[in-house]
C-alpha positions as CSV (number, residue, x, y, z in Angstrom):
1,X,-33.1,-2.4,12.1
2,X,-36.5,-2.7,13.1
3,X,-39.9,-3.2,10.8
4,X,-43.7,-2.9,11.8
5,X,-45.5,-4.5,9.3
6,X,-49.6,-3.9,9.7
7,X,-52.5,-6.2,8.0
8,X,-55.6,-7.0,8.2
9,X,-57.2,-3.3,7.1
10,X,-60.3,-3.1,5.1
11,X,-63.8,-1.8,4.4
12,X,-66.7,-3.5,6.6
13,X,-70.2,-2.4,7.4
14,X,-71.4,-0.4,10.9
15,X,-71.4,-3.7,13.1
16,X,-68.9,-5.4,11.7
17,X,-65.7,-6.8,12.7
18,X,-61.9,-6.7,11.6
19,X,-58.8,-8.2,13.3
20,X,-55.5,-5.9,12.7
21,X,-51.9,-7.5,13.4
22,X,-48.9,-5.7,13.5
23,X,-45.5,-7.6,13.8
24,X,-42.1,-6.5,14.9
25,X,-39.1,-7.8,13.5
26,X,-35.4,-7.1,12.8
27,X,-32.3,-7.0,15.7
28,X,-34.8,-6.6,18.8
29,X,-33.7,-7.0,22.2
30,X,-37.2,-6.5,23.9
31,X,-40.2,-5.3,23.2
32,X,-41.8,-2.8,26.2
33,X,-45.1,-1.0,25.2
34,X,-46.9,-1.7,21.5
35,X,-50.0,-0.4,21.2
36,X,-52.5,1.3,18.1
37,X,-52.8,5.0,17.2
38,X,-55.4,6.0,14.1
39,X,-55.5,9.4,12.0
40,X,-58.7,10.1,10.1
41,X,-58.9,12.9,7.1
42,X,-58.2,16.7,8.9
43,X,-57.9,15.4,12.3
44,X,-55.1,14.5,14.6
45,X,-53.1,11.2,15.4
46,X,-54.8,9.8,18.5
47,X,-54.3,6.5,20.5
48,X,-56.9,3.9,20.3
49,X,-55.2,1.2,23.1
50,X,-52.0,0.1,24.3
51,X,-50.4,-2.7,26.4
52,X,-47.5,-3.5,28.5
53,X,-45.5,-6.2,27.9
54,X,-46.9,-7.8,31.0
55,X,-50.5,-7.5,29.5
56,X,-51.5,-3.8,31.3
57,X,-54.2,-2.6,28.6
58,X,-55.2,1.0,28.3
59,X,-58.2,2.1,25.8
60,X,-59.8,5.5,24.5
61,X,-62.9,6.1,25.8
62,X,-64.5,5.5,22.3
63,X,-63.6,2.6,21.5
64,X,-64.1,0.8,25.3
65,X,-65.7,-2.5,25.0
66,X,-65.6,-2.7,21.5
67,X,-62.5,-2.6,20.7
68,X,-59.3,-5.7,22.9
69,X,-55.9,-5.4,22.0
70,X,-53.9,-8.5,22.9
71,X,-50.3,-9.7,21.9
72,X,-48.3,-12.7,21.4
73,X,-44.7,-11.7,23.1
74,X,-43.0,-14.9,21.3
75,X,-43.9,-13.7,18.2
76,X,-43.5,-10.4,18.5
77,X,-47.0,-9.5,17.2
78,X,-50.1,-7.0,18.7
79,X,-53.4,-7.4,17.6
80,X,-56.4,-4.9,17.4
81,X,-59.7,-7.1,17.7
82,X,-62.5,-4.3,16.5
83,X,-66.4,-5.1,16.9
84,X,-69.1,-3.1,16.3
85,X,-67.4,-0.8,14.0
86,X,-68.9,2.2,13.4
87,X,-68.3,4.9,10.3
88,X,-66.5,7.3,13.1
89,X,-63.5,4.3,13.2
90,X,-63.0,5.1,10.1
91,X,-59.1,6.2,9.6
92,X,-55.8,5.2,8.9
93,X,-54.1,3.2,11.9
94,X,-50.4,2.6,12.6
95,X,-49.2,0.0,15.0
96,X,-46.6,1.8,17.7
97,X,-44.1,-0.1,19.6
98,X,-41.4,0.9,22.3
99,X,-38.5,-1.6,21.2
100,X,-34.8,-1.8,22.8
101,X,-32.2,-2.6,20.5
102,X,-28.4,-3.1,21.0
103,X,-27.4,-0.6,18.2
104,X,-30.0,2.5,19.2
105,X,-31.3,1.9,22.6
106,X,-34.9,2.0,23.5
107,X,-37.0,4.0,20.7
108,X,-40.0,4.3,19.6
109,X,-41.1,2.7,16.0
110,X,-43.9,2.6,13.7
111,X,-45.9,1.0,10.8
112,X,-46.7,1.8,7.5
113,X,-50.6,2.1,8.1
114,X,-53.5,0.4,7.1
115,X,-57.1,1.5,6.1
116,X,-59.8,1.0,7.9
117,X,-63.5,2.3,6.5
118,X,-66.6,1.4,7.9
119,X,-69.2,2.1,5.7
120,X,-72.3,1.0,3.9
């Protein structure tokens, strides 16, 4: 019923930039918070940043000042602009959204993940 499709990952050198996108589609009534999580090998999944439907944002300390989350409510899309990337940012990045649908009510949905590798 609902799909989150991510794009924009890849290989980048330290100090470089990438922009991730995540578009939600399906029988959506309303999208509440949207966010990005990441999971590095051998580590637990962690919150990177999230944004409410009203535009309030929250960032992990490790990315403050380097990453910016934004959303386009008309397109049901959330973005993550990542600047000054470091090797420790290497991970699979997952999109998450809290979505209201008529059939399933309010629940969290996850994207399939996109790999970000920061290496020289």
